[in-house]
mmCIF file of the N, C-alpha and C atoms, coordinates in Angstrom:
data_MODEL
# 
_entry.id   MODEL 
# 
loop_
_atom_site.group_PDB 
_atom_site.id 
_atom_site.type_symbol 
_atom_site.label_atom_id 
_atom_site.label_alt_id 
_atom_site.label_comp_id 
_atom_site.label_asym_id 
_atom_site.label_entity_id 
_atom_site.label_seq_id 
_atom_site.pdbx_PDB_ins_code 
_atom_site.Cartn_x 
_atom_site.Cartn_y 
_atom_site.Cartn_z 
_atom_site.occupancy 
_atom_site.B_iso_or_equiv 
_atom_site.pdbx_formal_charge 
_atom_site.auth_seq_id 
_atom_site.auth_comp_id 
_atom_site.auth_asym_id 
_atom_site.auth_atom_id 
_atom_site.pdbx_PDB_model_num 
ATOM 1   N N  . MET A 1 1  ? -64.739 -30.312 -176.682 1.00 0.00 ? 1  MET A N  1 
ATOM 2   C CA . MET A 1 1  ? -65.325 -29.916 -175.436 1.00 0.00 ? 1  MET A CA 1 
ATOM 3   C C  . MET A 1 1  ? -66.548 -30.754 -175.121 1.00 0.00 ? 1  MET A C  1 
ATOM 4   N N  . PRO A 1 2  ? -66.428 -32.056 -175.215 1.00 0.00 ? 2  PRO A N  1 
ATOM 5   C CA . PRO A 1 2  ? -67.600 -32.908 -175.034 1.00 0.00 ? 2  PRO A CA 1 
ATOM 6   C C  . PRO A 1 2  ? -68.066 -33.033 -173.587 1.00 0.00 ? 2  PRO A C  1 
ATOM 7   N N  . TRP A 1 3  ? -67.516 -32.287 -172.661 1.00 0.00 ? 3  TRP A N  1 
ATOM 8   C CA . TRP A 1 3  ? -67.920 -32.396 -171.268 1.00 0.00 ? 3  TRP A CA 1 
ATOM 9   C C  . TRP A 1 3  ? -68.915 -31.311 -170.865 1.00 0.00 ? 3  TRP A C  1 
ATOM 10  N N  . PHE A 1 4  ? -69.303 -30.380 -171.768 1.00 0.00 ? 4  PHE A N  1 
ATOM 11  C CA . PHE A 1 4  ? -70.313 -29.397 -171.399 1.00 0.00 ? 4  PHE A CA 1 
ATOM 12  C C  . PHE A 1 4  ? -71.181 -29.018 -172.586 1.00 0.00 ? 4  PHE A C  1 
ATOM 13  N N  . ASN A 1 5  ? -72.351 -28.472 -172.277 1.00 0.00 ? 5  ASN A N  1 
ATOM 14  C CA . ASN A 1 5  ? -73.278 -27.991 -173.292 1.00 0.00 ? 5  ASN A CA 1 
ATOM 15  C C  . ASN A 1 5  ? -72.957 -26.536 -173.603 1.00 0.00 ? 5  ASN A C  1 
ATOM 16  N N  . TYR A 1 6  ? -73.278 -26.092 -174.793 1.00 0.00 ? 6  TYR A N  1 
ATOM 17  C CA . TYR A 1 6  ? -73.120 -24.690 -175.135 1.00 0.00 ? 6  TYR A CA 1 
ATOM 18  C C  . TYR A 1 6  ? -74.159 -24.303 -176.169 1.00 0.00 ? 6  TYR A C  1 
ATOM 19  N N  . THR A 1 7  ? -74.384 -23.014 -176.302 1.00 0.00 ? 7  THR A N  1 
ATOM 20  C CA . THR A 1 7  ? -75.330 -22.523 -177.302 1.00 0.00 ? 7  THR A CA 1 
ATOM 21  C C  . THR A 1 7  ? -74.621 -21.792 -178.435 1.00 0.00 ? 7  THR A C  1 
ATOM 22  N N  . SER A 1 8  ? -73.388 -21.377 -178.218 1.00 0.00 ? 8  SER A N  1 
ATOM 23  C CA . SER A 1 8  ? -72.600 -20.788 -179.301 1.00 0.00 ? 8  SER A CA 1 
ATOM 24  C C  . SER A 1 8  ? -71.124 -20.910 -178.958 1.00 0.00 ? 8  SER A C  1 
ATOM 25  N N  . PHE A 1 9  ? -70.291 -20.825 -179.993 1.00 0.00 ? 9  PHE A N  1 
ATOM 26  C CA . PHE A 1 9  ? -68.854 -20.955 -179.795 1.00 0.00 ? 9  PHE A CA 1 
ATOM 27  C C  . PHE A 1 9  ? -68.166 -20.169 -180.896 1.00 0.00 ? 9  PHE A C  1 
ATOM 28  N N  . ASN A 1 10 ? -67.135 -19.421 -180.551 1.00 0.00 ? 10 ASN A N  1 
ATOM 29  C CA . ASN A 1 10 ? -66.438 -18.614 -181.530 1.00 0.00 ? 10 ASN A CA 1 
ATOM 30  C C  . ASN A 1 10 ? -64.954 -18.597 -181.205 1.00 0.00 ? 10 ASN A C  1 
ATOM 31  N N  . VAL A 1 11 ? -64.122 -18.834 -182.206 1.00 0.00 ? 11 VAL A N  1 
ATOM 32  C CA . VAL A 1 11 ? -62.675 -18.756 -182.054 1.00 0.00 ? 11 VAL A CA 1 
ATOM 33  C C  . VAL A 1 11 ? -62.200 -17.569 -182.875 1.00 0.00 ? 11 VAL A C  1 
ATOM 34  N N  . ASN A 1 12 ? -61.534 -16.644 -182.232 1.00 0.00 ? 12 ASN A N  1 
ATOM 35  C CA . ASN A 1 12 ? -60.963 -15.506 -182.940 1.00 0.00 ? 12 ASN A CA 1 
ATOM 36  C C  . ASN A 1 12 ? -59.469 -15.729 -183.053 1.00 0.00 ? 12 ASN A C  1 
ATOM 37  N N  . ASN A 1 13 ? -59.036 -16.045 -184.254 1.00 0.00 ? 13 ASN A N  1 
ATOM 38  C CA . ASN A 1 13 ? -57.630 -16.322 -184.497 1.00 0.00 ? 13 ASN A CA 1 
ATOM 39  C C  . ASN A 1 13 ? -56.911 -14.999 -184.729 1.00 0.00 ? 13 ASN A C  1 
ATOM 40  N N  . GLU A 1 14 ? -56.131 -14.578 -183.768 1.00 0.00 ? 14 GLU A N  1 
ATOM 41  C CA . GLU A 1 14 ? -55.367 -13.347 -183.890 1.00 0.00 ? 14 GLU A CA 1 
ATOM 42  C C  . GLU A 1 14 ? -54.001 -13.679 -184.449 1.00 0.00 ? 14 GLU A C  1 
ATOM 43  N N  . GLY A 1 15 ? -53.684 -13.153 -185.565 1.00 0.00 ? 15 GLY A N  1 
ATOM 44  C CA . GLY A 1 15 ? -52.389 -13.425 -186.175 1.00 0.00 ? 15 GLY A CA 1 
ATOM 45  C C  . GLY A 1 15 ? -52.262 -12.709 -187.497 1.00 0.00 ? 15 GLY A C  1 
ATOM 46  N N  . SER A 1 16 ? -51.085 -12.738 -188.050 1.00 0.00 ? 16 SER A N  1 
ATOM 47  C CA . SER A 1 16 ? -50.832 -12.031 -189.299 1.00 0.00 ? 16 SER A CA 1 
ATOM 48  C C  . SER A 1 16 ? -51.168 -12.868 -190.531 1.00 0.00 ? 16 SER A C  1 
ATOM 49  N N  . SER A 1 17 ? -51.389 -14.166 -190.358 1.00 0.00 ? 17 SER A N  1 
ATOM 50  C CA . SER A 1 17 ? -51.715 -15.014 -191.502 1.00 0.00 ? 17 SER A CA 1 
ATOM 51  C C  . SER A 1 17 ? -53.136 -15.539 -191.387 1.00 0.00 ? 17 SER A C  1 
ATOM 52  N N  . PHE A 1 18 ? -53.715 -15.854 -192.522 1.00 0.00 ? 18 PHE A N  1 
ATOM 53  C CA . PHE A 1 18 ? -55.075 -16.407 -192.545 1.00 0.00 ? 18 PHE A CA 1 
ATOM 54  C C  . PHE A 1 18 ? -55.066 -17.829 -192.016 1.00 0.00 ? 18 PHE A C  1 
ATOM 55  N N  . PHE A 1 19 ? -56.069 -18.177 -191.250 1.00 0.00 ? 19 PHE A N  1 
ATOM 56  C CA . PHE A 1 19 ? -56.250 -19.549 -190.781 1.00 0.00 ? 19 PHE A CA 1 
ATOM 57  C C  . PHE A 1 19 ? -57.337 -20.151 -191.647 1.00 0.00 ? 19 PHE A C  1 
ATOM 58  N N  . LEU A 1 20 ? -56.952 -20.974 -192.630 1.00 0.00 ? 20 LEU A N  1 
ATOM 59  C CA . LEU A 1 20 ? -57.883 -21.452 -193.639 1.00 0.00 ? 20 LEU A CA 1 
ATOM 60  C C  . LEU A 1 20 ? -58.487 -22.815 -193.353 1.00 0.00 ? 20 LEU A C  1 
ATOM 61  N N  . PHE A 1 21 ? -58.056 -23.466 -192.288 1.00 0.00 ? 21 PHE A N  1 
ATOM 62  C CA . PHE A 1 21 ? -58.613 -24.773 -191.951 1.00 0.00 ? 21 PHE A CA 1 
ATOM 63  C C  . PHE A 1 21 ? -59.936 -24.611 -191.206 1.00 0.00 ? 21 PHE A C  1 
ATOM 64  N N  . PRO A 1 22 ? -60.915 -25.488 -191.460 1.00 0.00 ? 22 PRO A N  1 
ATOM 65  C CA . PRO A 1 22 ? -62.165 -25.415 -190.696 1.00 0.00 ? 22 PRO A CA 1 
ATOM 66  C C  . PRO A 1 22 ? -61.932 -25.852 -189.249 1.00 0.00 ? 22 PRO A C  1 
ATOM 67  N N  . MET A 1 23 ? -62.651 -25.236 -188.344 1.00 0.00 ? 23 MET A N  1 
ATOM 68  C CA . MET A 1 23 ? -62.584 -25.607 -186.931 1.00 0.00 ? 23 MET A CA 1 
ATOM 69  C C  . MET A 1 23 ? -63.943 -26.173 -186.535 1.00 0.00 ? 23 MET A C  1 
ATOM 70  N N  . VAL A 1 24 ? -63.951 -27.423 -186.075 1.00 0.00 ? 24 VAL A N  1 
ATOM 71  C CA . VAL A 1 24 ? -65.184 -28.090 -185.670 1.00 0.00 ? 24 VAL A CA 1 
ATOM 72  C C  . VAL A 1 24 ? -65.123 -28.305 -184.165 1.00 0.00 ? 24 VAL A C  1 
ATOM 73  N N  . THR A 1 25 ? -66.193 -27.916 -183.483 1.00 0.00 ? 25 THR A N  1 
ATOM 74  C CA . THR A 1 25 ? -66.298 -28.078 -182.039 1.00 0.00 ? 25 THR A CA 1 
ATOM 75  C C  . THR A 1 25 ? -67.596 -28.808 -181.742 1.00 0.00 ? 25 THR A C  1 
ATOM 76  N N  . TRP A 1 26 ? -67.563 -29.750 -180.805 1.00 0.00 ? 26 TRP A N  1 
ATOM 77  C CA . TRP A 1 26 ? -68.792 -30.408 -180.394 1.00 0.00 ? 26 TRP A CA 1 
ATOM 78  C C  . TRP A 1 26 ? -68.846 -30.424 -178.879 1.00 0.00 ? 26 TRP A C  1 
ATOM 79  N N  . GLY A 1 27 ? -70.058 -30.453 -178.359 1.00 0.00 ? 27 GLY A N  1 
ATOM 80  C CA . GLY A 1 27 ? -70.262 -30.435 -176.919 1.00 0.00 ? 27 GLY A CA 1 
ATOM 81  C C  . GLY A 1 27 ? -70.866 -31.730 -176.424 1.00 0.00 ? 27 GLY A C  1 
ATOM 82  N N  . LYS A 1 28 ? -71.263 -31.706 -175.190 1.00 0.00 ? 28 LYS A N  1 
ATOM 83  C CA . LYS A 1 28 ? -71.825 -32.872 -174.513 1.00 0.00 ? 28 LYS A CA 1 
ATOM 84  C C  . LYS A 1 28 ? -73.194 -33.220 -175.103 1.00 0.00 ? 28 LYS A C  1 
ATOM 85  N N  . PHE A 1 29 ? -73.403 -34.492 -175.374 1.00 0.00 ? 29 PHE A N  1 
ATOM 86  C CA . PHE A 1 29 ? -74.722 -34.895 -175.855 1.00 0.00 ? 29 PHE A CA 1 
ATOM 87  C C  . PHE A 1 29 ? -75.664 -35.056 -174.669 1.00 0.00 ? 29 PHE A C  1 
ATOM 88  N N  . PHE A 1 30 ? -76.954 -34.856 -174.921 1.00 0.00 ? 30 PHE A N  1 
ATOM 89  C CA . PHE A 1 30 ? -77.957 -34.952 -173.866 1.00 0.00 ? 30 PHE A CA 1 
ATOM 90  C C  . PHE A 1 30 ? -79.280 -35.380 -174.479 1.00 0.00 ? 30 PHE A C  1 
ATOM 91  N N  . LYS A 1 31 ? -80.175 -35.862 -173.631 1.00 0.00 ? 31 LYS A N  1 
ATOM 92  C CA . LYS A 1 31 ? -81.506 -36.268 -174.077 1.00 0.00 ? 31 LYS A CA 1 
ATOM 93  C C  . LYS A 1 31 ? -82.436 -35.079 -174.031 1.00 0.00 ? 31 LYS A C  1 
ATOM 94  N N  . GLU A 1 32 ? -83.207 -34.928 -175.095 1.00 0.00 ? 32 GLU A N  1 
ATOM 95  C CA . GLU A 1 32 ? -84.232 -33.889 -175.169 1.00 0.00 ? 32 GLU A CA 1 
ATOM 96  C C  . GLU A 1 32 ? -85.492 -34.560 -175.690 1.00 0.00 ? 32 GLU A C  1 
ATOM 97  N N  . GLY A 1 33 ? -86.394 -34.878 -174.771 1.00 0.00 ? 33 GLY A N  1 
ATOM 98  C CA . GLY A 1 33 ? -87.566 -35.669 -175.141 1.00 0.00 ? 33 GLY A CA 1 
ATOM 99  C C  . GLY A 1 33 ? -87.127 -37.076 -175.478 1.00 0.00 ? 33 GLY A C  1 
ATOM 100 N N  . ASN A 1 34 ? -87.461 -37.548 -176.676 1.00 0.00 ? 34 ASN A N  1 
ATOM 101 C CA . ASN A 1 34 ? -87.032 -38.888 -177.089 1.00 0.00 ? 34 ASN A CA 1 
ATOM 102 C C  . ASN A 1 34 ? -85.845 -38.834 -178.059 1.00 0.00 ? 34 ASN A C  1 
ATOM 103 N N  . LYS A 1 35 ? -85.190 -37.683 -178.150 1.00 0.00 ? 35 LYS A N  1 
ATOM 104 C CA . LYS A 1 35 ? -84.033 -37.513 -179.035 1.00 0.00 ? 35 LYS A CA 1 
ATOM 105 C C  . LYS A 1 35 ? -82.749 -37.376 -178.230 1.00 0.00 ? 35 LYS A C  1 
ATOM 106 N N  . ILE A 1 36 ? -81.649 -37.752 -178.831 1.00 0.00 ? 36 ILE A N  1 
ATOM 107 C CA . ILE A 1 36 ? -80.334 -37.449 -178.282 1.00 0.00 ? 36 ILE A CA 1 
ATOM 108 C C  . ILE A 1 36 ? -79.780 -36.294 -179.112 1.00 0.00 ? 36 ILE A C  1 
ATOM 109 N N  . VAL A 1 37 ? -79.383 -35.217 -178.430 1.00 0.00 ? 37 VAL A N  1 
ATOM 110 C CA . VAL A 1 37 ? -78.959 -33.987 -179.085 1.00 0.00 ? 37 VAL A CA 1 
ATOM 111 C C  . VAL A 1 37 ? -77.508 -33.697 -178.705 1.00 0.00 ? 37 VAL A C  1 
ATOM 112 N N  . MET A 1 38 ? -76.737 -33.179 -179.663 1.00 0.00 ? 38 MET A N  1 
ATOM 113 C CA . MET A 1 38 ? -75.359 -32.799 -179.389 1.00 0.00 ? 38 MET A CA 1 
ATOM 114 C C  . MET A 1 38 ? -75.050 -31.514 -180.155 1.00 0.00 ? 38 MET A C  1 
ATOM 115 N N  . PRO A 1 39 ? -74.583 -30.469 -179.469 1.00 0.00 ? 39 PRO A N  1 
ATOM 116 C CA . PRO A 1 39 ? -74.229 -29.245 -180.190 1.00 0.00 ? 39 PRO A CA 1 
ATOM 117 C C  . PRO A 1 39 ? -72.965 -29.447 -181.027 1.00 0.00 ? 39 PRO A C  1 
ATOM 118 N N  . VAL A 1 40 ? -73.009 -28.985 -182.266 1.00 0.00 ? 40 VAL A N  1 
ATOM 119 C CA . VAL A 1 40 ? -71.864 -29.059 -183.173 1.00 0.00 ? 40 VAL A CA 1 
ATOM 120 C C  . VAL A 1 40 ? -71.722 -27.695 -183.840 1.00 0.00 ? 40 VAL A C  1 
ATOM 121 N N  . THR A 1 41 ? -70.503 -27.179 -183.860 1.00 0.00 ? 41 THR A N  1 
ATOM 122 C CA . THR A 1 41 ? -70.220 -25.883 -184.459 1.00 0.00 ? 41 THR A CA 1 
ATOM 123 C C  . THR A 1 41 ? -69.089 -26.039 -185.460 1.00 0.00 ? 41 THR A C  1 
ATOM 124 N N  . ILE A 1 42 ? -69.213 -25.382 -186.600 1.00 0.00 ? 42 ILE A N  1 
ATOM 125 C CA . ILE A 1 42 ? -68.111 -25.325 -187.557 1.00 0.00 ? 42 ILE A CA 1 
ATOM 126 C C  . ILE A 1 42 ? -67.831 -23.858 -187.846 1.00 0.00 ? 42 ILE A C  1 
ATOM 127 N N  . GLN A 1 43 ? -66.559 -23.511 -187.837 1.00 0.00 ? 43 GLN A N  1 
ATOM 128 C CA . GLN A 1 43 ? -66.154 -22.158 -188.177 1.00 0.00 ? 43 GLN A CA 1 
ATOM 129 C C  . GLN A 1 43 ? -65.174 -22.248 -189.335 1.00 0.00 ? 43 GLN A C  1 
ATOM 130 N N  . VAL A 1 44 ? -65.476 -21.522 -190.420 1.00 0.00 ? 44 VAL A N  1 
ATOM 131 C CA . VAL A 1 44 ? -64.640 -21.574 -191.617 1.00 0.00 ? 44 VAL A CA 1 
ATOM 132 C C  . VAL A 1 44 ? -64.295 -20.159 -192.064 1.00 0.00 ? 44 VAL A C  1 
ATOM 133 N N  . HIS A 1 45 ? -63.186 -20.046 -192.752 1.00 0.00 ? 45 HIS A N  1 
ATOM 134 C CA . HIS A 1 45 ? -62.808 -18.779 -193.362 1.00 0.00 ? 45 HIS A CA 1 
ATOM 135 C C  . HIS A 1 45 ? -63.579 -18.670 -194.675 1.00 0.00 ? 45 HIS A C  1 
ATOM 136 N N  . HIS A 1 46 ? -64.210 -17.549 -194.901 1.00 0.00 ? 46 HIS A N  1 
ATOM 137 C CA . HIS A 1 46 ? -65.077 -17.404 -196.070 1.00 0.00 ? 46 HIS A CA 1 
ATOM 138 C C  . HIS A 1 46 ? -64.298 -17.450 -197.384 1.00 0.00 ? 46 HIS A C  1 
ATOM 139 N N  . ALA A 1 47 ? -62.992 -17.320 -197.332 1.00 0.00 ? 47 ALA A N  1 
ATOM 140 C CA . ALA A 1 47 ? -62.193 -17.421 -198.553 1.00 0.00 ? 47 ALA A CA 1 
ATOM 141 C C  . ALA A 1 47 ? -62.139 -18.852 -199.087 1.00 0.00 ? 47 ALA A C  1 
ATOM 142 N N  . VAL A 1 48 ? -62.397 -19.833 -198.227 1.00 0.00 ? 48 VAL A N  1 
ATOM 143 C CA . VAL A 1 48 ? -62.290 -21.230 -198.657 1.00 0.00 ? 48 VAL A CA 1 
ATOM 144 C C  . VAL A 1 48 ? -63.599 -22.005 -198.573 1.00 0.00 ? 48 VAL A C  1 
ATOM 145 N N  . ALA A 1 49 ? -64.608 -21.456 -197.929 1.00 0.00 ? 49 ALA A N  1 
ATOM 146 C CA . ALA A 1 49 ? -65.883 -22.167 -197.803 1.00 0.00 ? 49 ALA A CA 1 
ATOM 147 C C  . ALA A 1 49 ? -66.997 -21.159 -197.539 1.00 0.00 ? 49 ALA A C  1 
ATOM 148 N N  . ASP A 1 50 ? -68.217 -21.590 -197.811 1.00 0.00 ? 50 ASP A N  1 
ATOM 149 C CA . ASP A 1 50 ? -69.370 -20.743 -197.509 1.00 0.00 ? 50 ASP A CA 1 
ATOM 150 C C  . ASP A 1 50 ? -70.503 -21.601 -196.962 1.00 0.00 ? 50 ASP A C  1 
ATOM 151 N N  . GLY A 1 51 ? -71.692 -21.047 -196.916 1.00 0.00 ? 51 GLY A N  1 
ATOM 152 C CA . GLY A 1 51 ? -72.834 -21.759 -196.342 1.00 0.00 ? 51 GLY A CA 1 
ATOM 153 C C  . GLY A 1 51 ? -73.132 -23.076 -197.021 1.00 0.00 ? 51 GLY A C  1 
ATOM 154 N N  . TYR A 1 52 ? -72.912 -23.140 -198.322 1.00 0.00 ? 52 TYR A N  1 
ATOM 155 C CA . TYR A 1 52 ? -73.158 -24.387 -199.047 1.00 0.00 ? 52 TYR A CA 1 
ATOM 156 C C  . TYR A 1 52 ? -72.258 -25.503 -198.517 1.00 0.00 ? 52 TYR A C  1 
ATOM 157 N N  . HIS A 1 53 ? -70.983 -25.216 -198.354 1.00 0.00 ? 53 HIS A N  1 
ATOM 158 C CA . HIS A 1 53 ? -70.040 -26.214 -197.858 1.00 0.00 ? 53 HIS A CA 1 
ATOM 159 C C  . HIS A 1 53 ? -70.374 -26.622 -196.425 1.00 0.00 ? 53 HIS A C  1 
ATOM 160 N N  . CYS A 1 54 ? -70.781 -25.655 -195.610 1.00 0.00 ? 54 CYS A N  1 
ATOM 161 C CA . CYS A 1 54 ? -71.179 -25.977 -194.234 1.00 0.00 ? 54 CYS A CA 1 
ATOM 162 C C  . CYS A 1 54 ? -72.417 -26.858 -194.228 1.00 0.00 ? 54 CYS A C  1 
ATOM 163 N N  . SER A 1 55 ? -73.362 -26.594 -195.148 1.00 0.00 ? 55 SER A N  1 
ATOM 164 C CA . SER A 1 55 ? -74.569 -27.430 -195.202 1.00 0.00 ? 55 SER A CA 1 
ATOM 165 C C  . SER A 1 55 ? -74.222 -28.860 -195.594 1.00 0.00 ? 55 SER A C  1 
ATOM 166 N N  . LEU A 1 56 ? -73.239 -29.049 -196.475 1.00 0.00 ? 56 LEU A N  1 
ATOM 167 C CA . LEU A 1 56 ? -72.798 -30.401 -196.827 1.00 0.00 ? 56 LEU A CA 1 
ATOM 168 C C  . LEU A 1 56 ? -72.198 -31.105 -195.614 1.00 0.00 ? 56 LEU A C  1 
ATOM 169 N N  . PHE A 1 57 ? -71.400 -30.365 -194.839 1.00 0.00 ? 57 PHE A N  1 
ATOM 170 C CA . PHE A 1 57 ? -70.803 -30.929 -193.629 1.00 0.00 ? 57 PHE A CA 1 
ATOM 171 C C  . PHE A 1 57 ? -71.890 -31.381 -192.658 1.00 0.00 ? 57 PHE A C  1 
ATOM 172 N N  . PHE A 1 58 ? -72.867 -30.501 -192.377 1.00 0.00 ? 58 PHE A N  1 
ATOM 173 C CA . PHE A 1 58 ? -73.915 -30.858 -191.422 1.00 0.00 ? 58 PHE A CA 1 
ATOM 174 C C  . PHE A 1 58 ? -74.815 -31.967 -191.951 1.00 0.00 ? 58 PHE A C  1 
ATOM 175 N N  . SER A 1 59 ? -74.999 -32.039 -193.246 1.00 0.00 ? 59 SER A N  1 
ATOM 176 C CA . SER A 1 59 ? -75.757 -33.144 -193.831 1.00 0.00 ? 59 SER A CA 1 
ATOM 177 C C  . SER A 1 59 ? -75.036 -34.468 -193.604 1.00 0.00 ? 59 SER A C  1 
ATOM 178 N N  . ASP A 1 60 ? -73.723 -34.467 -193.779 1.00 0.00 ? 60 ASP A N  1 
ATOM 179 C CA . ASP A 1 60 ? -72.937 -35.684 -193.529 1.00 0.00 ? 60 ASP A CA 1 
ATOM 180 C C  . ASP A 1 60 ? -72.965 -36.065 -192.046 1.00 0.00 ? 60 ASP A C  1 
ATOM 181 N N  . VAL A 1 61 ? -72.849 -35.078 -191.166 1.00 0.00 ? 61 VAL A N  1 
ATOM 182 C CA . VAL A 1 61 ? -72.913 -35.356 -189.721 1.00 0.00 ? 61 VAL A CA 1 
ATOM 183 C C  . VAL A 1 61 ? -74.263 -35.975 -189.373 1.00 0.00 ? 61 VAL A C  1 
ATOM 184 N N  . GLN A 1 62 ? -75.335 -35.433 -189.924 1.00 0.00 ? 62 GLN A N  1 
ATOM 185 C CA . GLN A 1 62 ? -76.672 -35.969 -189.657 1.00 0.00 ? 62 GLN A CA 1 
ATOM 186 C C  . GLN A 1 62 ? -76.799 -37.400 -190.163 1.00 0.00 ? 62 GLN A C  1 
ATOM 187 N N  . GLU A 1 63 ? -76.297 -37.667 -191.371 1.00 0.00 ? 63 GLU A N  1 
ATOM 188 C CA . GLU A 1 63 ? -76.363 -39.020 -191.946 1.00 0.00 ? 63 GLU A CA 1 
ATOM 189 C C  . GLU A 1 63 ? -75.595 -40.016 -191.079 1.00 0.00 ? 63 GLU A C  1 
ATOM 190 N N  . ILE A 1 64 ? -74.390 -39.656 -190.683 1.00 0.00 ? 64 ILE A N  1 
ATOM 191 C CA . ILE A 1 64 ? -73.583 -40.554 -189.849 1.00 0.00 ? 64 ILE A CA 1 
ATOM 192 C C  . ILE A 1 64 ? -74.243 -40.763 -188.494 1.00 0.00 ? 64 ILE A C  1 
ATOM 193 N N  . SER A 1 65 ? -74.787 -39.700 -187.907 1.00 0.00 ? 65 SER A N  1 
ATOM 194 C CA . SER A 1 65 ? -75.435 -39.803 -186.590 1.00 0.00 ? 65 SER A CA 1 
ATOM 195 C C  . SER A 1 65 ? -76.702 -40.645 -186.655 1.00 0.00 ? 65 SER A C  1 
ATOM 196 N N  . SER A 1 66 ? -77.405 -40.563 -187.768 1.00 0.00 ? 66 SER A N  1 
ATOM 197 C CA . SER A 1 66 ? -78.653 -41.325 -187.912 1.00 0.00 ? 66 SER A CA 1 
ATOM 198 C C  . SER A 1 66 ? -78.425 -42.793 -188.234 1.00 0.00 ? 66 SER A C  1 
ATOM 199 N N  . ASN A 1 67 ? -77.263 -43.118 -188.803 1.00 0.00 ? 67 ASN A N  1 
ATOM 200 C CA . ASN A 1 67 ? -76.962 -44.493 -189.207 1.00 0.00 ? 67 ASN A CA 1 
ATOM 201 C C  . ASN A 1 67 ? -75.560 -44.896 -188.769 1.00 0.00 ? 67 ASN A C  1 
ATOM 202 N N  . PRO A 1 68 ? -75.267 -44.894 -187.485 1.00 0.00 ? 68 PRO A N  1 
ATOM 203 C CA . PRO A 1 68 ? -73.893 -45.156 -187.058 1.00 0.00 ? 68 PRO A CA 1 
ATOM 204 C C  . PRO A 1 68 ? -73.406 -46.559 -187.417 1.00 0.00 ? 68 PRO A C  1 
ATOM 205 N N  . GLU A 1 69 ? -74.312 -47.519 -187.524 1.00 0.00 ? 69 GLU A N  1 
ATOM 206 C CA . GLU A 1 69 ? -73.898 -48.889 -187.834 1.00 0.00 ? 69 GLU A CA 1 
ATOM 207 C C  . GLU A 1 69 ? -73.245 -48.992 -189.218 1.00 0.00 ? 69 GLU A C  1 
ATOM 208 N N  . LEU A 1 70 ? -73.538 -48.047 -190.104 1.00 0.00 ? 70 LEU A N  1 
ATOM 209 C CA . LEU A 1 70 ? -72.940 -48.052 -191.436 1.00 0.00 ? 70 LEU A CA 1 
ATOM 210 C C  . LEU A 1 70 ? -71.513 -47.501 -191.423 1.00 0.00 ? 70 LEU A C  1 
ATOM 211 N N  . TYR A 1 71 ? -71.146 -46.786 -190.372 1.00 0.00 ? 71 TYR A N  1 
ATOM 212 C CA . TYR A 1 71 ? -69.866 -46.084 -190.341 1.00 0.00 ? 71 TYR A CA 1 
ATOM 213 C C  . TYR A 1 71 ? -68.913 -46.583 -189.263 1.00 0.00 ? 71 TYR A C  1 
ATOM 214 N N  . LEU A 1 72 ? -69.419 -47.367 -188.334 1.00 0.00 ? 72 LEU A N  1 
ATOM 215 C CA . LEU A 1 72 ? -68.561 -47.866 -187.260 1.00 0.00 ? 72 LEU A CA 1 
ATOM 216 C C  . LEU A 1 72 ? -68.168 -49.311 -187.480 1.00 0.00 ? 72 LEU A C  1 
# 
């Protein structure tokens, strides 16, 4: 959904089976002062991941965003 900004996002998977894959959503980037900001959301099933795993994901996103020349 990179065409709009958001402050929260939630997917409720209605079904009889567990949805164990992580869902990552990102929104439109924008300037805030001298920074470029982009909302990023990850939703995971607690049976396969927890806050520690999410923190690793966001740490990697921050590293890639801060040094894109190393990854592109």
